[in-house]
N, C-alpha and C positions, 0 to 999 in steps of 0.2 A: 111601737111602730117599725121601729128600726129591726126588731127582733123576730117581729111576724114576717117582714119581708125578709129578713137573712134565713128565716125557718123555709118559707115555702118558695123561694127566688129558683132553686134548682129541683123540685119535686115535678113529677109527673103530671100532677093535678094542672099545675098552672104551665109548663114548659109545653105540656102537647099541643095546646092551642096556639102557643106562641111557636111553635116548630111548624107547625100546618100553615100559619101567616107568611113564614120564611119561604118554605117549598111552594105555595102558590105564586109567590111574587118572583121569584129565581128562575129565571129561565136559561141558566147556566153559562150566559155571557155577560151577565150584567151583574150591579152591585145589588145586593138586597134593600129593600128600603130600610130609612134609619129606624133605630130603636125607637123613638118618639113615636114615628108614625104607627110602628106595630104595636107600641102600647096604646096609642089613641084606638085604634082598631079593637083590641083586648076588651070586652065587656067582662068584668069581674062580677057582675050582676048574675051571670048565666055560668059561673064557676061553682064548684061543690063548695069552696071557702064561704061562700055568703049565707049557705043555709045554715050556717049556726051562729051562736052570738060571739059578740068580741071577747065576752069574759069566759065562754067556754074553749075558745082558742087561748087564752092565758094559761087555762090550766092545760091544754093539749101542751102548749109549748113548753111549761114549767116542769110538767111531771112525766112525760113519757123520754124513752129513753134512745128510741130507734125511729126513723122516718117509718117503717113498718107497723111500729106499736101506734104513732101517732095516726096513722091514715086506718088504722084498725079502728081506734076509739072516736075519729072523725066520723066513719062510715055510720058505725052505733049509735054516737049522739044524735046524725040525722035521722037513721031509720027510728029510732027508738024516743026523739023529741026531748032528749035528755036537758034538764038542769043543770046549773052548775055543781050544785050539791050531789045531784045523782051520779054526775059524770067524774065527781071527786070519790066517790063511794065506790064505783064500778072501778077506776085504776087502784085504789086501796086494796081492793078484794083482788085484784090481778086475773079480773075478769077474762 
């Protein structure tokens, strides 16, 4: 779980929603709401990360080398509804 967090914490997939929350709350003269409040407002079930299985994420984290490669296989996995074996085969084949 720690590796999942460290992998996706700074990616565009997650940070774009968090940035929108910060921008909406920031009037320029005040403090942006606390991180805990922003996390409570962020619904992971609406994120692309929730559209595939935990095992697929484990494969993506361990087998991909870059953020771009991981995003490519994540989108492919979601659009083609890949199971773990098929995802591993696609990564091994260098699709």
